[in-house]
C-alpha distance (Angstrom), angle and dihedral (degrees) to the residues before:
residue distance angle dihedral
M1 . . .
K2 3.74 . .
A3 3.81 131.6 .
Q4 3.76 91.6 -111.2
D5 3.82 89.8 60.2
L6 3.84 89.8 57.9
K7 3.79 101.3 58.8
G8 3.76 109.4 127.4
K9 3.80 92.4 9.6
T10 3.75 131.0 110.7
I11 3.80 118.5 -126.2
A12 3.77 134.3 -174.2
F13 3.83 111.0 -126.4
A14 3.82 125.3 -165.5
G15 3.75 101.4 -139.1
S16 3.80 132.4 172.5
G17 3.79 97.1 -170.3
G18 3.74 91.8 -109.2
L19 3.78 132.9 122.0
D20 3.80 98.3 -74.1
S21 3.86 92.8 43.6
C22 3.82 94.4 51.0
T23 3.76 93.6 43.4
I24 3.80 95.6 48.6
T25 3.82 93.5 44.0
R26 3.78 94.1 50.9
W27 3.77 93.6 43.4
L28 3.78 93.2 50.5
S29 3.83 92.8 43.0
D30 3.80 89.8 53.3
M31 3.85 88.1 53.8
G32 3.78 92.3 55.4
V33 3.81 100.3 -96.9
E34 3.77 119.4 137.9
V35 3.80 108.4 -134.7
V36 3.80 123.4 -159.1
C37 3.81 105.8 -167.3
F38 3.79 120.2 -146.8
T39 3.76 120.6 -164.4
A40 3.78 124.5 176.2
D41 3.79 121.9 -140.7
L42 3.79 95.9 -132.5
G43 3.79 95.0 161.5
Q44 3.79 90.4 -98.6
P45 3.84 107.2 -172.0
D46 3.81 94.0 -153.0
E47 3.80 91.3 66.0
E48 3.85 114.1 69.7
D49 3.82 89.5 -176.0
V50 3.79 115.2 27.4
S51 3.75 89.3 -170.7
A52 3.79 89.4 65.2
I53 3.79 87.2 72.8
R54 3.80 85.9 68.0
N55 3.83 91.5 63.3
R56 3.82 93.2 46.3
M57 3.82 93.7 50.4
L58 3.82 93.4 43.6
Q59 3.85 89.0 49.9
A60 3.81 86.8 50.9
G61 3.78 90.1 59.3
A62 3.85 104.9 -93.3
K63 3.76 113.2 158.0
E64 3.77 92.0 -147.2
F65 3.82 137.6 3.3
V66 3.81 122.2 -144.3
L67 3.82 120.7 -170.2
L68 3.78 112.7 -156.2
P69 3.85 116.9 -151.5
A70 3.83 102.3 -132.9
R71 3.86 107.5 146.7
E72 3.76 92.6 105.9
G73 3.77 90.9 44.7
I74 3.80 94.7 52.6
A75 3.83 90.5 45.6
E76 3.83 91.7 52.1
A77 3.79 90.5 47.9
G78 3.83 89.7 47.0
V79 3.80 90.7 56.5
Q80 3.78 89.6 53.3
V81 3.74 90.4 50.9
I82 3.78 90.3 51.9
Q83 3.81 93.5 44.9
S84 3.83 87.5 51.9
Q85 3.85 94.1 42.3
A86 3.84 82.5 -136.0
C87 3.82 102.8 -177.2
Y88 3.81 117.8 157.9
E89 3.80 118.4 -136.0
G90 3.82 96.0 -23.0
R91 3.74 121.5 -28.7
Y92 3.75 106.0 -13.9
W93 3.80 105.4 124.1
N94 3.82 95.6 -154.8
T95 3.81 91.7 -114.2
T96 3.76 95.2 154.9
G97 3.80 95.1 37.5
I98 3.84 93.5 55.3
A99 3.78 91.2 43.5
R100 3.83 90.3 58.3
C101 3.83 87.7 55.4
V102 3.80 92.3 52.2
L103 3.80 94.1 43.7
T104 3.77 95.8 46.1
K105 3.83 93.5 48.9
A106 3.82 92.0 49.3
M107 3.81 91.7 45.3
V108 3.85 95.2 48.9
E109 3.77 89.7 50.8
A110 3.82 91.8 50.7
M111 3.78 91.4 45.9
K112 3.77 91.4 55.7
Q113 3.82 90.4 52.7
R114 3.80 89.1 54.3
G115 3.76 98.7 42.1
L116 3.85 94.6 -115.5
T117 3.76 118.4 147.0
I118 3.85 106.1 173.3
F119 3.81 113.4 85.4
S120 3.86 115.1 -162.9
H121 3.78 131.2 -179.0
G122 3.83 138.6 171.9
A123 3.81 98.5 -125.7
T124 3.78 114.2 136.3
G125 3.82 124.8 -118.1
R126 3.80 90.0 -115.9
G127 3.79 100.0 56.9
N128 3.74 144.7 71.8
D129 3.81 98.8 -112.0
Q130 3.80 93.4 73.0
V131 3.75 87.9 57.7
R132 3.82 94.2 46.3
F133 3.83 94.8 47.4
Q134 3.83 93.3 46.9
L135 3.83 99.5 42.0
I136 3.82 94.0 44.9
T137 3.84 91.1 48.0
N138 3.81 90.0 46.7
M139 3.81 89.5 52.9
L140 3.78 97.5 44.9
A141 3.76 100.3 34.2
P142 3.83 111.2 15.4
E143 3.83 89.8 173.5
F144 3.84 92.8 64.0
E145 3.80 122.9 98.8
I146 3.78 121.7 -137.7
Y147 3.77 128.0 -138.9
A148 3.81 117.1 -168.1
P149 3.84 114.0 -178.8
W150 3.81 92.8 -161.8
R151 3.82 87.2 63.5
D152 3.78 93.7 48.9
E153 3.83 115.3 95.6
A154 3.87 90.8 -149.1
F155 3.76 91.0 58.5
L156 3.82 94.8 42.0
S157 3.74 93.0 50.7
R158 3.83 89.5 54.5
F159 3.80 96.4 40.3
P160 3.81 113.2 29.8
G161 3.78 90.6 166.0
R162 3.78 150.0 -16.0
S163 3.80 94.6 -71.6
E164 3.80 92.6 62.8
M165 3.83 89.9 46.1
I166 3.82 91.2 52.3
D167 3.81 89.6 49.7
F168 3.79 91.6 48.9
C169 3.82 93.2 50.2
Q170 3.80 91.9 47.4
E171 3.79 91.7 48.8
H172 3.82 90.5 52.9
G173 3.79 95.8 42.1
L174 3.75 95.2 -115.6
P175 3.84 114.6 165.9
V176 3.82 101.7 -124.3
T177 3.80 123.3 149.9
A178 3.85 95.1 -147.4
S179 3.76 116.2 105.6
K180 3.77 138.3 167.8
E181 3.79 87.2 -109.3
K182 3.79 91.0 61.1
P183 3.80 101.7 33.9
Y184 3.80 101.9 171.9
S185 3.79 130.1 98.2
T186 3.82 125.6 -125.5
D187 3.78 126.2 -161.0
A188 3.83 116.6 -172.8
N189 3.79 143.1 -174.1
L190 3.77 138.6 149.8
L191 3.84 92.1 -78.8
G192 3.74 98.3 50.5
L193 3.82 153.1 -55.4
T194 3.79 132.1 -94.2
H195 3.81 122.8 -157.9
E196 3.78 121.4 -167.7
S197 3.82 146.3 139.4
G198 3.78 128.1 46.0
M199 3.76 115.5 51.3
L200 3.77 91.0 -4.1
E201 3.79 89.0 70.7
A202 3.84 87.9 73.8
L203 3.77 111.1 81.5
T204 3.86 87.8 -147.9
T205 3.84 88.7 68.4
P206 3.83 107.5 91.1
A207 3.81 120.3 -132.1
Q208 3.81 88.7 -115.0
F209 3.78 89.2 67.5
V210 3.80 83.5 87.7
K211 3.76 117.1 83.2
P212 3.85 105.8 -132.9
I213 3.77 118.9 -122.3
M214 3.82 102.5 -176.2
G215 3.76 96.6 47.4
C216 3.78 141.9 -42.6
Y217 3.78 137.6 -65.5
P218 3.83 114.9 -90.1
A219 3.82 93.0 -108.1
D220 3.79 89.9 59.5
A221 3.87 94.9 46.8
P222 3.80 122.2 108.1
D223 3.81 118.1 -74.4
T224 3.83 92.4 -127.0
A225 3.77 125.6 70.0
E226 3.81 125.0 -123.3
E227 3.76 129.4 -151.8
F228 3.77 120.8 -127.9
T229 3.80 124.3 -166.1
V230 3.76 125.1 -169.0
R231 3.77 127.6 -175.6
F232 3.75 117.7 -149.6
E233 3.76 123.2 -165.1
Q234 3.79 115.6 -170.4
G235 3.80 89.7 -19.9
R236 3.84 97.4 -49.0
P237 3.81 126.3 108.7
V238 3.78 107.2 -119.3
A239 3.77 104.2 162.0
I240 3.81 136.9 26.5
N241 3.77 120.8 -162.1
G242 3.79 89.5 -11.7
Q243 3.77 96.0 -53.5
P244 3.87 121.7 112.4
V245 3.80 113.8 -114.8
G246 3.77 137.9 -173.2
L247 3.77 118.1 -128.9
V248 3.76 99.5 -99.7
D249 3.83 91.4 46.5
A250 3.79 90.8 48.4
F251 3.79 87.8 62.3
L252 3.78 93.4 42.7
Q253 3.81 92.4 52.4
A254 3.80 92.9 43.9
N255 3.80 89.1 48.8
A256 3.83 91.1 52.5
I257 3.80 95.9 47.4
G258 3.78 95.8 39.7
G259 3.79 93.3 45.0
K260 3.80 92.1 49.0
Y261 3.80 89.5 59.8
G262 3.81 97.2 40.0
V263 3.85 94.7 -109.2
G264 3.80 111.9 163.0
I265 3.80 92.0 -3.0
G266 3.83 120.4 136.7
T267 3.78 98.2 8.6
H268 3.80 108.0 175.4
L269 3.80 119.5 -151.5
V270 3.76 135.2 168.3
E271 3.72 101.7 -161.2
N272 3.80 142.1 179.9
R273 3.83 111.5 -106.6
F274 3.75 118.5 -149.0
V275 3.80 91.3 -112.4
G276 3.83 90.6 60.6
I277 3.83 99.0 -102.0
K278 3.80 123.6 124.1
S279 3.77 112.7 -128.6
R280 3.79 135.2 -177.3
G281 3.76 123.4 -134.7
V282 3.78 138.4 173.3
Y283 3.79 113.3 -146.9
E284 3.80 139.2 -159.8
S285 3.77 120.5 -166.6
P286 3.85 109.0 141.8
G287 3.78 98.5 157.8
V288 3.81 97.4 44.6
E289 3.79 89.7 46.5
L290 3.74 91.9 49.7
L291 3.79 96.1 45.1
G292 3.74 92.5 37.6
T293 3.79 92.5 54.4
C294 3.80 92.6 48.9
Y295 3.82 89.0 49.7
A296 3.84 88.5 50.9
Y297 3.76 90.2 55.6
L298 3.82 89.1 52.7
L299 3.78 91.0 50.3
Q300 3.80 89.5 55.7
L301 3.77 91.2 60.8
I302 3.80 99.5 45.6
L303 3.83 110.5 36.1
D304 3.81 120.1 78.1
R305 3.78 122.4 -143.8
R306 3.83 97.1 -87.0
A307 3.83 94.7 43.3
R308 3.83 89.6 47.3
E309 3.82 93.4 52.4
F310 3.85 91.4 49.6
F311 3.81 91.5 44.2
D312 3.79 91.2 54.2
Q313 3.80 90.9 53.1
L314 3.82 90.1 50.0
S315 3.79 90.0 48.6
L316 3.82 93.3 53.5
L317 3.81 91.1 46.7
I318 3.81 95.1 49.0
A319 3.80 91.8 46.2
K320 3.80 91.3 54.5
Q321 3.83 92.3 43.4
I322 3.84 92.1 53.7
Y323 3.77 92.5 45.7
Q324 3.81 92.1 50.5
G325 3.79 96.7 44.3
Y326 3.83 100.0 -104.9
W327 3.76 98.1 120.9
F328 3.79 93.0 123.4
D329 3.74 99.4 43.6
L330 3.85 126.4 106.5
A331 3.84 96.5 -103.8
T332 3.86 92.7 54.9
Q333 3.80 92.9 44.5
M334 3.82 90.1 50.7
A335 3.82 91.3 49.7
L336 3.83 92.1 46.6
Q337 3.79 90.4 53.5
A338 3.80 89.0 52.3
V339 3.78 90.7 49.6
Q340 3.81 90.0 53.0
C341 3.81 88.1 63.5
T342 3.80 85.8 66.4
A343 3.78 96.9 36.3
K344 3.76 94.3 60.9
L345 3.81 88.0 58.1
M346 3.83 93.6 50.8
T347 3.78 101.3 100.1
G348 3.80 120.4 137.2
S349 3.75 146.3 88.4
I350 3.82 121.5 -93.9
T351 3.77 123.5 -167.5
V352 3.78 120.4 -163.8
S353 3.80 135.4 174.1
V354 3.84 116.6 -128.3
Y355 3.77 118.7 -156.2
K356 3.84 130.6 159.4
G357 3.78 96.0 -27.7
N358 3.78 96.2 -38.8
I359 3.81 129.3 112.1
S360 3.80 115.6 -156.2
F361 3.78 126.5 -171.4
V362 3.85 113.9 -115.8
A363 3.82 108.2 164.1
A364 3.79 147.8 -20.7
T365 3.75 119.1 -151.7
D366 3.81 139.0 173.7
V367 3.82 95.9 16.1
P368 3.78 103.2 156.3
H369 3.81 97.3 -177.8
S370 3.82 95.8 46.9
I371 3.82 114.1 129.6
Y372 3.78 92.2 -168.1
S373 3.86 111.0 117.3
E374 3.77 121.2 -167.5
E375 3.80 89.4 -158.7
N376 3.80 95.2 52.6
A377 3.78 91.6 43.4
S378 3.84 95.7 46.7
M379 3.74 123.1 112.4
E380 3.78 87.6 -153.9
G381 3.84 125.7 90.6
V382 3.80 95.6 -93.3
G383 3.79 135.5 114.1
D384 3.82 131.3 28.4
Y385 3.80 98.3 -71.7
N386 3.78 111.9 121.8
H387 3.85 112.4 -156.1
T388 3.79 90.7 -153.9
D389 3.81 91.9 64.1
S390 3.81 86.6 74.8
E391 3.81 91.2 68.3
G392 3.84 94.1 77.9
L393 3.78 92.1 42.7
L394 3.78 93.1 54.7
R395 3.79 93.9 46.0
V396 3.81 87.1 58.0
F397 3.85 92.8 48.2
G398 3.76 89.5 43.1
V399 3.83 92.9 63.4
S400 3.82 93.1 68.4
A401 3.79 92.7 38.6
R402 3.80 91.5 57.6
V403 3.82 91.6 46.0
L404 3.78 89.1 57.5
A405 3.81 88.8 56.4
T406 3.82 98.0 43.4
S407 3.79 92.9 47.3
G408 3.76 91.8 56.7
Q409 3.78 95.2 -113.5
I410 3.82 93.9 123.8
T411 3.79 116.9 74.8
P412 3.83 110.9 -154.3
């Protein structure tokens, strides 16, 4: 769709109240398009007052503003990310990718209630979000149309980049925080923050160019360590440091403690976007990193070798699926069902020590499904394990090992 096709029509626009949102809303409004702005309350830590986004978007020309309650939704999705250990290309916990799934689902449902059928967003034509918004909308509401300004020549000719957008907003008195002095973009939710673009596009710009929002860098963290204990029951965090917690509060507390000690702050990653472009991001996800690491320690105790190998394959698949916008498709749902077979066994308490960006294992207690045995693992003369039993096992393994040598497959 093009902007000229929208004149006199009402569209639903996914807006965060930032530079792109305000620019697009004002530009479309000036062209005679009625814009209904939808913003999700995802517990974004960079917004002290989410309702303030309403004022910014209305000032930008939105006909109506709809705030979607989504804190519980992002927390539930965050648990599934942790249960799946769904990190993309290293240690990126897919915090923005999964948030797009939660936002789009909530927005599509709200659009149907209002009779709106044109979904619009401010994602660029070079990034992943355009893919996520479109694919998720196509899956959940195939009858909807999509309008993406960053794929509209009229918009691109007016706004080649962020500099022109900043000038436009300043000329129209729109209250955006972006400036040419701070030319990088931040996207935030309860699970984490992503920083990209602007000066971060240069690999000579260090990750610490970004001012952290969810905590501090490890060097600035306290000089004394702190212990953190989380109780999981069937894969869900139910208590922190001995106190019962709800799911949203579990992330809030983990964010506070992890952020205080620089855990998951300033993670640098040059990643492969779905569209085939390399991009550089700096990430903050203290709570997910802390809870996710504790969950990983629990997995080590409970999964046997075959279950672990299969789990790791599922983890890689789910991470890629989230990143590429396929959260709701059949393959992801099948994989998530398989992960639930492990999650329902994940009960136990894990204590770690957090210190200047590091998470160190301290203790695991009350883990009923653990298959770790101190006696079997011991190098001392305890337990029922008989070392000589390995003789027959190794004779069997040795048959194929010798064949590799005698067949000439082993190069000395």
